[in-house]
C-alpha positions in Angstrom: -49.5 2.6 -32.6 -47.8 1.1 -29.6 -44.1 0.5 -29.8 -43.2 -3.1 -30.8 -40.2 -5.3 -30.6 -38.5 -7.1 -33.5 -38.7 -10.9 -33.6 -35.0 -11.1 -32.8 -35.3 -8.7 -29.9 -38.4 -10.5 -28.5 -36.6 -13.8 -28.5 -33.5 -12.3 -26.9 -35.5 -10.6 -24.1 -37.5 -13.8 -23.3 -34.4 -16.0 -23.4 -32.4 -13.7 -21.1 -35.1 -13.6 -18.4 -36.4 -10.1 -19.4 -40.0 -11.3 -19.0 -39.5 -13.2 -15.8 -41.0 -10.5 -13.7 -44.2 -10.7 -15.8 -44.1 -14.5 -15.7 -44.0 -14.3 -11.9 -46.9 -11.8 -11.8 -49.2 -13.4 -14.3 -48.5 -17.1 -13.7 -47.8 -17.2 -9.9 -44.3 -18.7 -10.4 -41.4 -16.6 -9.1 -37.7 -17.4 -8.9 -38.3 -20.1 -6.4 -40.0 -22.1 -9.2 -37.4 -22.0 -12.0 -38.8 -25.0 -13.8 -42.2 -23.2 -14.1 -40.5 -20.0 -15.3 -38.6 -22.0 -17.9 -41.9 -23.5 -19.0 -43.4 -20.1 -19.7 -40.3 -18.8 -21.4 -40.5 -21.8 -23.7 -44.2 -21.3 -24.3 -43.6 -17.7 -25.5 -40.6 -18.8 -27.7 -42.6 -21.6 -29.2 -45.5 -19.3 -30.0 -43.1 -16.8 -31.7 -41.6 -19.7 -33.7 -45.0 -20.9 -34.8 -46.0 -17.3 -35.7 -43.0 -17.0 -38.0 -43.5 -20.4 -39.5 -47.1 -19.4 -40.4 -46.8 -15.7 -41.3 -43.1 -15.4 -42.2 -41.1 -12.2 -41.9 -37.5 -11.5 -41.2 -35.9 -11.2 -37.8 -36.7 -7.5 -38.0 -40.5 -8.0 -38.2 -42.1 -6.3 -35.3 -44.4 -8.1 -32.9 -46.1 -7.9 -29.5 -47.5 -10.6 -27.2 -50.9 -10.2 -25.5 -52.6 -12.3 -22.9 -56.1 -12.8 -21.5 -56.9 -15.1 -18.6 -59.6 -17.6 -17.9 -61.9 -16.9 -15.0 -63.5 -18.7 -12.1 -66.8 -17.8 -10.5 -66.2 -17.5 -6.7 -69.7 -16.3 -5.6 -73.1 -15.6 -7.1 -74.3 -18.7 -8.9 -76.7 -17.8 -11.7 -77.2 -14.3 -10.3 -75.8 -12.3 -13.2 -78.6 -12.8 -15.6 -81.0 -11.3 -13.0 -78.8 -8.2 -12.7 -77.4 -9.5 -9.5 -74.0 -9.5 -7.9 -71.1 -11.9 -8.6 -67.7 -12.5 -7.1 -65.2 -13.7 -9.8 -61.5 -13.9 -10.4 -59.0 -14.3 -13.2 -56.8 -17.3 -13.0 -53.3 -18.3 -14.1 -54.4 -20.1 -17.3 -54.6 -17.8 -20.3 -54.7 -17.5 -24.1 -51.8 -15.6 -25.6 -51.3 -14.1 -29.0 -48.1 -13.2 -30.9 -49.3 -10.4 -33.2 -47.9 -8.2 -35.9 -49.7 -5.3 -37.6 -50.1 -5.3 -41.4 -50.1 -2.4 -43.8 -53.6 -3.4 -45.1 -56.9 -4.2 -43.4 -56.6 -8.0 -43.6 -56.8 -9.8 -40.3 -55.4 -13.3 -40.1 -55.7 -15.3 -36.8 -54.4 -18.8 -36.5 -55.4 -20.4 -33.2 -53.6 -23.5 -32.3 -55.7 -26.6 -33.3 -58.3 -24.6 -35.3 -58.7 -23.4 -38.9 -57.3 -20.0 -39.7 -59.7 -17.0 -39.5 -59.3 -14.4 -42.3 -61.4 -11.3 -42.7 -61.2 -7.6 -43.7 -61.2 -5.3 -40.7 -63.2 -2.8 -42.7 -66.0 -5.4 -43.5 -67.9 -5.4 -40.3 -71.5 -6.3 -41.4 -72.9 -9.3 -39.5 -72.9 -12.5 -41.4 -75.5 -15.0 -40.1 -73.6 -18.0 -41.5 -70.7 -17.1 -39.2 -72.7 -17.4 -36.0 -71.1 -19.7 -33.5 -67.6 -19.2 -34.9 -64.5 -17.4 -33.7 -64.6 -15.5 -37.0 -67.9 -14.0 -35.9 -66.3 -12.9 -32.6 -63.4 -11.1 -34.4 -65.7 -9.4 -36.8 -68.0 -8.3 -34.1 -65.2 -6.9 -32.0 -63.9 -4.9 -35.0 -67.4 -3.6 -35.6 -67.9 -2.4 -32.1 -64.5 -0.6 -32.1 -65.6 1.0 -35.4 -68.9 2.1 -33.8 -66.9 3.7 -31.0 -64.9 5.8 -33.5 -61.8 3.8 -34.0 -60.4 2.3 -37.2 -58.9 -1.2 -36.5 -56.3 -2.2 -39.0 -55.0 -5.5 -40.2 -52.8 -7.9 -38.3 -51.5 -11.4 -38.3 -51.8 -13.3 -35.0 -51.0 -16.8 -33.7 -52.8 -17.7 -30.5 -52.4 -20.6 -28.1 -54.4 -21.4 -25.0 -54.1 -23.4 -21.8 -57.6 -22.4 -20.7 -59.2 -25.8 -21.3 -62.4 -25.7 -23.4 -65.4 -26.9 -21.4 -63.5 -26.5 -18.1 -65.9 -23.9 -16.7 -63.1 -21.2 -16.9 -64.6 -19.5 -20.0 -62.1 -19.9 -22.8 -64.4 -18.1 -25.2 -64.5 -14.9 -23.0 -60.7 -15.1 -22.7 -60.4 -15.2 -26.5 -62.8 -12.2 -26.9 -60.8 -10.2 -24.3 -57.6 -11.1 -26.0 -58.7 -9.8 -29.4 -60.2 -6.7 -27.8 -57.1 -6.0 -25.8 -54.7 -6.3 -28.8 -56.9 -4.1 -31.0 -57.1 -1.5 -28.2 -53.3 -1.7 -27.8 -52.4 -1.6 -31.4 -54.9 0.7 -32.9 -56.6 2.7 -30.1 -53.6 3.9 -28.1 -54.9 1.8 -25.2 -57.7 4.4 -24.6 -60.5 1.9 -23.8 -60.9 0.6 -20.2 -60.9 -3.1 -19.3 -64.6 -2.8 -18.6 -65.3 -1.4 -22.0 -63.2 -4.2 -23.6 -65.4 -6.7 -21.7 -68.5 -5.0 -23.1 -67.1 -5.1 -26.6 -66.6 -8.8 -26.2 -70.2 -9.3 -24.9 -71.5 -7.3 -27.9 -69.7 -9.5 -30.3 -70.9 -12.7 -28.6 -74.5 -11.5 -28.4 -74.9 -9.9 -31.9 -72.4 -11.7 -34.1 -71.8 -15.1 -32.4 -75.5 -15.2 -31.6 -75.2 -16.3 -28.0 -77.3 -14.4 -25.4 -74.6 -14.4 -22.7 -74.1 -12.0 -19.8 -71.1 -9.9 -18.9 -69.5 -11.7 -16.0 -67.0 -13.9 -17.9 -65.6 -11.1 -20.0 -65.4 -8.6 -17.1 -63.5 -11.1 -14.9 -61.1 -11.9 -17.7 -60.6 -8.3 -18.7 -60.4 -6.5 -15.4 -58.5 -9.2 -13.6 -57.8 -10.1 -10.0 -60.6 -10.8 -7.6 -63.6 -8.6 -8.5 -67.1 -8.0 -7.2 -69.4 -7.0 -10.0 -72.9 -5.5 -9.5 -75.0 -5.7 -12.7 -77.9 -3.6 -11.4 -77.2 -1.2 -14.2 -76.3 -3.4 -17.2 -74.8 -0.5 -19.2 -72.7 0.7 -16.3 -72.0 -2.2 -13.9 -70.1 -1.5 -10.8 -66.8 -3.3 -10.7 -64.7 -3.3 -7.5 -61.5 -5.2 -6.9 -61.4 -7.1 -3.7 -58.2 -6.8 -1.7 -57.2 -10.3 -0.8 -54.1 -12.5 -1.4 -55.3 -16.0 -1.9 -51.8 -17.3 -2.1 -51.4 -16.3 1.6 -54.7 -18.0 2.6 -53.1 -21.4 3.2 -55.5 -23.0 0.7 -55.4 -24.1 -2.9 -58.1 -23.3 -5.4 -59.1 -26.4 -7.3 -61.5 -26.7 -10.3 -62.6 -30.3 -10.8 -63.8 -31.5 -14.2 -66.6 -33.9 -13.5 -66.2 -35.3 -17.1 -69.9 -35.0 -17.9 -71.3 -34.3 -21.3 -73.0 -30.9 -21.9 -75.0 -32.3 -24.8 -78.7 -31.8 -24.7 -78.5 -29.5 -21.6 -79.5 -26.3 -23.3 -83.1 -26.5 -22.1 -81.9 -27.0 -18.5 -79.7 -24.0 -18.6 -82.4 -21.9 -20.3 -85.0 -22.9 -17.7 -83.2 -21.1 -14.9 -83.4 -17.5 -16.1 -86.8 -18.3 -17.7 -88.3 -19.4 -14.4 -86.7 -16.5 -12.5 -88.1 -14.0 -15.0 -91.5 -15.6 -14.7 -91.4 -14.8 -11.0 -90.4 -11.2 -11.7 -93.1 -10.9 -14.3 -95.7 -11.5 -11.6 -94.6 -8.1 -10.2 -94.5 -6.4 -13.6 -90.7 -6.5 -13.6 -88.1 -8.0 -15.9 -85.7 -9.5 -13.5 -85.6 -10.5 -9.8 -83.2 -7.7 -8.9 -86.1 -5.3 -9.5 -88.4 -7.2 -7.1 -88.2 -6.5 -3.3 -87.5 -9.7 -1.5 -90.2 -9.1 1.1 -92.8 -8.6 -1.6 -91.6 -11.9 -3.2 -91.9 -13.8 0.1 -95.4 -12.4 0.7 -96.5 -13.6 -2.8 -95.1 -17.2 -2.5 -98.6 -18.8 -2.2 -99.7 -17.2 -5.5 -96.4 -17.8 -7.2 -96.5 -21.5 -6.5 -99.7 -21.7 -8.6 -98.7 -19.1 -11.2 -95.1 -20.2 -11.8 -94.1 -23.4 -10.0 -92.5 -24.6 -6.8 -89.1 -25.0 -8.6 -89.3 -21.4 -9.8 -90.0 -20.2 -6.3 -87.0 -22.2 -5.0 -84.8 -20.8 -7.7 -85.9 -17.2 -6.7 -85.0 -18.0 -3.1 -81.6 -19.0 -4.2 -81.1 -15.8 -6.1 -82.0 -13.6 -3.1 -79.7 -15.6 -0.9 -76.7 -15.9 -3.2 -77.0 -12.2 -4.3 -76.6 -11.2 -0.7 -73.9 -13.7 0.0 -71.6 -12.1 -2.5 -71.5 -9.0 -0.3 -70.7 -11.1 2.8 -68.0 -13.1 0.9 -66.2 -10.0 -0.3 -66.4 -8.5 3.2 -65.0 -11.7 4.8 -62.1 -11.7 2.4 -61.3 -8.0 3.0 -61.4 -8.7 6.7 -59.0 -11.6 6.3 -61.7 -13.9 7.7 -61.1 -17.0 5.5 -63.0 -19.3 7.8 -66.2 -17.2 7.4 -65.6 -17.1 3.6 -65.5 -20.9 3.5 -68.7 -21.1 5.5 -70.4 -18.8 2.9 -69.0 -21.0 0.0 -70.6 -24.0 1.6 -73.9 -22.1 2.1 -73.8 -21.1 -1.6 -73.2 -24.7 -2.6 -76.1 -26.0 -0.5 -78.4 -23.4 -1.9 -77.4 -24.3 -5.5 -78.1 -28.0 -4.8 -81.3 -27.6 -2.9 -82.9 -24.5 -4.3 -81.3 -23.6 -7.7 -81.2 -27.3 -8.6 -78.5 -27.1 -11.2 -76.4 -30.1 -10.1 -78.0 -32.7 -12.4 -80.4 -32.7 -15.2 -84.0 -33.8 -14.2 -84.3 -35.8 -17.5 -81.2 -37.8 -16.7 -81.2 -38.6 -12.9 -78.9 -41.6 -13.6 -76.1 -39.2 -14.6 -74.9 -37.3 -11.6 -71.2 -36.6 -12.0 -71.5 -33.2 -10.2 -73.5 -34.7 -7.3 -70.9 -37.5 -7.0 -68.0 -35.0 -7.1 -69.6 -32.9 -4.4 -70.1 -36.0 -2.2 -66.4 -36.9 -2.7 -65.4 -33.3 -1.7 -67.4 -33.6 1.4 -65.8 -36.9 2.4 -62.3 -35.6 1.6 -62.6 -32.1 3.0 -65.1 -31.9 5.8 -62.7 -33.1 8.5 -59.8 -30.7 7.4 -61.7 -27.4 6.9 -62.1 -27.2 3.2 -65.1 -25.8 1.2 -66.7 -26.8 -2.1 -69.6 -25.9 -4.4 -70.9 -26.4 -7.9 -69.1 -24.1 -10.2 -70.6 -22.1 -13.1 -73.6 -23.2 -15.0 -73.9 -26.6 -13.5 -75.6 -29.8 -14.5 -72.6 -31.5 -16.0 -69.7 -29.1 -15.6 -67.2 -28.4 -12.8 -66.9 -28.2 -9.0 -64.9 -25.6 -7.2 -63.0 -26.5 -4.0 -60.8 -24.5 -1.5 -58.4 -27.1 -0.1 -56.0 -26.6 2.8 -52.5 -26.9 1.4 -51.6 -29.7 3.7 -54.5 -31.8 2.4 -54.0 -31.0 -1.3 -52.0 -34.1 -2.3 -54.5 -36.5 -0.7 -57.5 -34.5 -2.0 -56.2 -34.5 -5.6 -55.4 -38.2 -5.4 -58.8 -39.0 -4.0 -60.6 -37.1 -6.7 -58.6 -38.4 -9.6 -58.9 -42.0 -8.3 -62.6 -41.7 -9.2 -62.8 -39.1 -12.0 -59.5 -39.9 -13.7 -56.1 -38.4 -14.1 -56.0 -34.7 -14.8 -59.6 -34.0 -13.5 -58.4 -31.9 -10.6 -56.9 -28.6 -11.7 -54.9 -26.6 -9.1 -55.1 -22.9 -10.0 -53.9 -19.5 -8.7 -55.7 -16.2 -8.9 -54.0 -13.9 -11.3 -53.8 -10.2 -10.3 -54.2 -8.8 -13.8 -56.6 -9.2 -16.6 -56.2 -8.7 -20.4 -52.6 -7.4 -20.8 -49.7 -6.8 -23.1 -46.9 -9.0 -21.9 -44.2 -8.0 -24.5 
């Protein structure tokens, strides 16, 4: 088992600045931002205090602190479920856990603001009544580690998150990666790779949580940094970190909460992969990645009748955005940020016009994402910014790359319409799931 610190030593190290280097790395706030560093020190100390309040123990009780970040989708909108490419990044919002091993196999996880999850690490059979709960995720992660030949033990953990639920930054994937990372660190000698931890999280979400999600969210959170992921081989996706320092780009990354409701949107989300797969089925294939683009183009007249015009348009988006990911990564590695922004705008136009995931057809009167995109255009087109729908779409978030000198006016303009706190300014975090202490 990994070496741990006593509660007393952990408090001392944090209070004396012993974690400041990690704080600077993971949260993009170095010595030049002492108030931010103080905020994170206090966050860790408060989490330790809450852990001890809930689970007790003397000052000698041994603990560790683990972290897993939220993620942002940078390129490749709705390409992952067709085994395409995506460009994604971990961000400086995360979920942390103060954790202490137990002598038995009982797992107790108290997440701030939620009921406590309690289970036996040795009891890993799926329970249908737990579907859709964090308890199902923890049980499923333990089960997958067990299948891989490990023996997860018991632990007590207190978790707290600043990855806003419903923000499009994938708080659920961050939680999965957190649990996988701490089990890997405490009981598996850290032997499993970040990609394997992401796959373990996906397994738990698919089989135990009962959600047929892809692997992008977990991979971006677990691997960390700016990554290009190619899902052509689902069992062995290619993951490559892209060498680019966003902090030196002269731009801020903003995620804008359009404040729309996700209620009743499941059919709209489901229709996108369904229609793309219907196009692929015309060629006897499962997904569009298996269909040659030229063969698709030649078959458009027949596909309009067999599938629908919208399905054809969505397939056109897939082929365009799947290729754009390569160009976006190339532009960043060549330090051509102007070209990168052009590609972001192209992706956004394709999502609006072809993918059509900006508003729900059944509710054309509710167009928060469309309105936010229009606001971005008015506020950023004259100063060289870029913007696009972010994530699943329909009622979620918008992503914008804003020149630093325009950030204050941009944020004020957005929040004047959408409300205070709707514009989140983020940094790209260089590391994924990690042990911080």
